[in-house]
C-alpha positions in Angstrom: 45.6 -47.9 5.0 42.6 -49.8 6.2 41.9 -47.2 9.0 42.3 -44.4 6.5 39.9 -46.0 4.0 37.5 -46.5 6.9 37.6 -42.8 7.7 39.3 -43.4 11.0 41.9 -40.7 10.5 43.1 -40.7 14.1 44.1 -44.4 13.9 45.5 -43.9 10.5 47.7 -41.0 11.6 49.0 -43.2 14.5 49.8 -46.0 12.1 51.4 -43.7 9.5 53.7 -42.2 12.2 55.5 -45.6 12.3 56.1 -45.7 8.5 59.5 -44.0 8.0 59.3 -43.4 4.3 58.3 -40.5 2.0 55.0 -42.3 1.3 54.4 -42.8 5.0 55.1 -39.0 5.7 52.7 -38.1 2.8 50.0 -40.4 4.1 50.5 -39.0 7.6 50.1 -35.4 6.3 46.9 -36.5 4.6 45.5 -38.2 7.8 46.5 -35.2 10.0 44.8 -32.8 7.5 41.6 -34.8 7.8 41.9 -34.6 11.6 42.3 -30.7 11.2 45.7 -31.1 12.9 47.0 -28.4 10.5 50.4 -27.9 12.1 51.2 -31.7 12.2 50.0 -32.0 8.6 52.2 -29.1 7.5 55.2 -30.7 9.3 54.6 -34.0 7.5 54.3 -32.4 4.1 57.5 -30.3 4.7 59.3 -33.5 5.6 58.2 -35.0 2.3 59.3 -32.0 0.4 62.7 -32.0 2.2 63.3 -35.5 0.9 61.6 -35.0 -2.5 61.4 -31.3 -3.5 59.5 -32.1 -6.7 56.7 -34.0 -5.0 53.8 -32.2 -6.6 51.0 -33.7 -4.5 52.8 -32.7 -1.3 53.3 -29.1 -2.6 49.6 -28.9 -3.5 48.4 -30.3 -0.2 50.8 -28.1 1.8 49.3 -25.0 0.2 45.8 -26.2 0.9 46.5 -27.0 4.6 48.4 -23.7 5.1 45.3 -21.9 3.7 43.0 -23.9 6.1 45.3 -23.0 9.0 45.1 -19.3 8.1 41.3 -19.5 7.8 41.0 -21.2 11.2 43.2 -18.6 12.8 41.2 -15.7 11.3 
C-alpha cells in the first residue's frame, strides 16, 4: 500500500501479486491500470468478479480499463 500511495505502481503491482485475496486482486487491478498494463488489469478485475460478482468497483474499473485498451488499440 505504501508503494501505491507513493505512486510507485510497478512496486505496488509486484507486492499485490502476492496478496491472495479479493482485496489483493482488486488492488492489483488498480496498480496495473496505473501502469497501463491493460490486459493484466482486466485479468485481475475478472478474478475479483469471479469471486464476488456483485463487486461494483471492480465492474466499474473493468469497464474503464476495457475502454482504455480499446482506445489504445485504435
